[in-house]
C-alpha positions as CSV (number, residue, x, y, z in Angstrom):
1,M,-10.2,16.0,1.2
2,K,-8.8,18.9,3.8
3,Y,-8.9,16.4,7.1
4,K,-6.6,17.5,10.1
5,G,-3.4,14.7,9.9
6,F,-1.7,13.7,7.4
7,F,-2.0,10.5,5.1
8,I,1.4,8.5,4.3
9,T,0.8,4.7,2.5
10,L,3.7,2.0,1.9
11,E,4.2,0.4,-1.7
12,G,5.7,-2.5,-3.0
13,V,5.9,-5.7,-4.1
14,E,6.5,-9.3,-2.4
15,G,9.2,-8.9,0.6
16,A,9.6,-5.3,-0.7
17,G,10.2,-5.2,3.4
18,K,6.4,-2.6,3.7
19,T,6.4,-3.9,6.9
20,T,9.0,-3.1,8.8
21,Q,9.8,-0.1,8.1
22,I,6.1,1.2,8.3
23,H,6.8,-0.2,11.8
24,R,10.3,1.6,12.5
25,L,8.7,4.8,10.8
26,A,5.7,4.5,13.5
27,D,8.0,4.4,16.4
28,T,10.1,7.1,15.1
29,L,7.1,9.6,14.3
30,G,5.5,8.9,18.0
31,D,2.1,9.3,19.5
32,T,-0.2,10.0,17.2
33,V,0.0,7.6,14.6
34,L,-2.2,4.1,13.2
35,I,-0.4,1.9,11.5
36,T,-3.0,-0.5,9.2
37,R,-3.0,-1.9,6.4
38,E,-5.1,-3.3,3.4
39,P,-6.5,-5.8,2.8
40,G,-7.9,-5.6,6.1
41,G,-8.0,-2.4,8.9
42,T,-11.3,-3.9,10.3
43,P,-13.2,-6.5,11.2
44,L,-14.7,-6.6,7.7
45,S,-12.2,-6.4,5.7
46,E,-9.8,-8.5,7.8
47,Q,-13.3,-11.2,6.7
48,I,-12.2,-10.0,3.8
49,R,-8.4,-10.2,3.8
50,D,-9.2,-14.4,4.8
51,I,-11.0,-15.2,1.4
52,F,-8.9,-12.8,-0.6
53,L,-5.6,-14.4,0.1
54,T,-6.3,-17.3,1.5
55,A,-8.5,-18.8,-1.9
56,S,-8.1,-21.6,-4.3
57,T,-8.7,-19.5,-7.1
58,M,-10.6,-16.6,-7.5
59,S,-11.6,-14.5,-11.1
60,A,-9.9,-10.8,-12.2
61,T,-12.9,-9.0,-11.6
62,T,-13.9,-11.0,-8.2
63,E,-10.3,-9.5,-6.7
64,L,-11.1,-6.2,-7.5
65,M,-14.8,-6.0,-6.0
66,L,-12.9,-7.9,-2.5
67,I,-10.5,-5.0,-2.1
68,A,-12.9,-2.1,-3.4
69,A,-15.2,-3.1,-0.8
70,A,-11.7,-4.0,1.9
71,R,-11.1,-0.2,0.4
72,A,-14.7,1.3,1.5
73,Q,-15.4,0.1,5.0
74,H,-11.9,0.8,5.8
75,V,-11.8,4.1,4.6
76,T,-14.8,4.6,6.2
77,E,-14.0,3.5,9.2
78,R,-11.0,4.0,10.4
79,I,-8.7,5.9,7.5
80,L,-10.8,8.7,7.8
81,P,-12.3,9.3,11.1
82,A,-8.7,9.4,11.9
83,L,-7.8,12.1,9.6
84,E,-10.7,14.2,10.4
85,A,-9.0,13.7,14.3
86,G,-5.3,14.7,13.3
87,Q,-3.6,11.2,13.7
88,I,-0.8,10.5,11.0
89,V,-2.0,7.6,8.9
90,I,0.9,5.3,7.6
91,C,-1.5,2.2,5.5
92,D,0.4,-1.0,4.1
93,R,-0.8,-0.4,0.6
94,F,-4.1,1.9,-0.5
95,S,-5.4,2.4,-4.3
96,D,-2.2,2.1,-6.3
97,A,-1.8,-1.5,-5.0
98,T,-4.9,-2.4,-7.2
99,I,-3.1,-0.6,-9.8
100,A,-0.3,-2.6,-9.2
101,Y,-2.4,-6.5,-9.2
102,Q,-5.9,-5.2,-10.5
103,G,-4.8,-3.7,-13.0
104,Y,-1.4,-4.9,-14.7
105,R,-0.9,-8.1,-13.2
106,K,-5.0,-8.7,-14.2
107,G,-5.3,-6.8,-17.1
108,I,-8.3,-4.9,-16.2
109,D,-9.3,-1.3,-18.0
110,L,-6.8,0.9,-15.5
111,K,-9.8,3.7,-16.9
112,L,-12.4,0.9,-14.8
113,I,-10.0,0.6,-11.7
114,E,-9.5,4.4,-10.8
115,Q,-13.7,4.9,-11.6
116,V,-13.7,1.9,-8.5
117,N,-11.1,3.2,-6.7
118,H,-12.4,6.5,-6.6
119,I,-15.5,4.8,-5.4
120,A,-13.7,2.9,-3.2
121,T,-12.1,6.0,-1.5
122,G,-14.4,8.6,-1.5
123,G,-11.4,10.4,-3.7
124,L,-9.2,10.5,-0.5
125,T,-5.5,9.7,-1.6
126,P,-2.8,9.2,0.3
127,D,-0.4,12.9,1.0
128,V,2.5,10.8,0.3
129,T,2.9,6.9,-1.1
130,F,7.2,5.2,0.0
131,L,7.2,3.0,-3.1
132,L,9.8,0.4,-2.1
133,D,11.3,-1.5,-5.3
134,L,12.2,-4.4,-5.8
135,P,13.1,-6.8,-8.0
136,P,9.9,-9.3,-7.8
137,E,12.7,-12.7,-7.8
138,I,14.9,-11.5,-4.6
139,G,11.4,-10.6,-2.8
140,L,10.2,-13.6,-3.1
141,Q,12.9,-14.9,-2.6
142,R,13.5,-13.7,1.0
143,K,9.5,-15.0,1.8
144,R,11.0,-17.9,0.9
145,D,13.0,-17.7,3.3
146,S,10.6,-16.4,6.0
147,D,8.8,-18.5,8.7
148,E,5.3,-17.1,7.3
149,P,3.4,-19.5,5.1
150,L,3.4,-18.7,1.0
151,T,0.1,-16.8,0.0
152,R,-2.0,-17.6,-3.6
153,L,-0.1,-14.3,-4.6
154,E,3.3,-15.2,-3.4
155,H,2.6,-18.9,-5.4
156,E,2.0,-17.2,-8.7
157,T,4.7,-17.1,-11.3
158,L,8.2,-14.6,-11.3
159,A,6.4,-13.3,-14.8
160,S,3.0,-12.5,-12.7
161,H,5.4,-10.5,-10.0
162,Q,6.7,-9.0,-13.2
163,K,3.8,-7.0,-14.0
164,V,3.2,-5.8,-10.5
165,R,6.0,-4.0,-10.6
166,D,6.0,-2.5,-13.1
167,G,2.5,-1.8,-12.7
168,Y,4.8,0.1,-9.6
169,L,7.3,1.8,-11.2
170,A,4.3,3.1,-14.5
171,V,2.1,4.7,-11.5
172,A,6.2,6.4,-9.6
173,K,6.5,7.4,-13.3
174,A,2.7,9.0,-13.7
175,E,3.2,10.2,-9.8
176,P,6.2,12.0,-9.4
177,Q,5.3,14.4,-6.7
178,R,3.5,11.8,-4.2
179,V,4.8,8.7,-5.2
180,Q,8.8,8.1,-3.4
181,L,10.6,5.7,-5.6
182,I,13.4,3.9,-3.5
183,D,15.5,0.8,-3.5
184,A,14.7,-1.5,-1.2
185,R,17.5,-2.9,-1.3
186,L,19.3,-0.8,0.3
187,D,20.1,-1.3,3.9
188,A,17.3,-0.5,6.4
189,N,18.8,1.8,8.0
190,T,18.7,3.7,5.1
191,I,15.5,3.2,3.9
192,H,14.6,4.2,7.3
193,N,16.4,6.9,6.7
194,L,15.2,8.3,3.4
195,I,11.4,8.0,4.5
196,V,11.9,9.7,7.6
197,N,13.1,12.7,6.6
198,E,10.3,12.7,4.1
199,S,7.7,12.8,6.3
200,K,9.0,15.1,8.4
201,K,9.5,17.4,5.5
202,R,6.1,17.2,4.6
203,I,4.2,16.9,8.0
204,Q,6.1,20.5,8.6
205,L,4.9,22.2,5.3
206,L,1.3,21.3,6.2
207,Q,1.3,22.2,8.7
208,T,3.5,26.0,8.4
209,S,0.4,26.1,4.9
């Protein structure tokens, strides 16, 4: 897919520090940056996010369909127009999260997820993805130590969160060129420098190609 901008995503288990790194990266890269998130990013997608995170129970298929609907609206209404206008888009989670959360955690067939993701994104793939890898027990403790209320997913078992991590690591292994694996136990400044340096290098390569 051809566009003028550059698409960056950050992925990781709960408590990996994505939000902090996203805002620091955006501050470093300048004024042409759009920060967004999934599920969410548009008024409709944010409504779906609320349902997704607050429902007391939800089947695996319902999760997948809600995420896909939110993503389809997000890509059409916000991400793709920004990329076509030449902006840098930084997104907190994208299609890799569906593989990790609905594929590995919930057991939905990965081929089916690939098809659903393709429909929802229209074939859009991040230019680079930073996977902040963290043992889930550390991430969950970070969340519990914060002032934020826990979501439905954060209340799930440690085994469930380990499946998510396994899914992310499988994605990183399958696509090492796109997915940059970073140890989220490193200090925040080190992680920031790694992300900024790789992002700038790839943006420069794109501009000169």
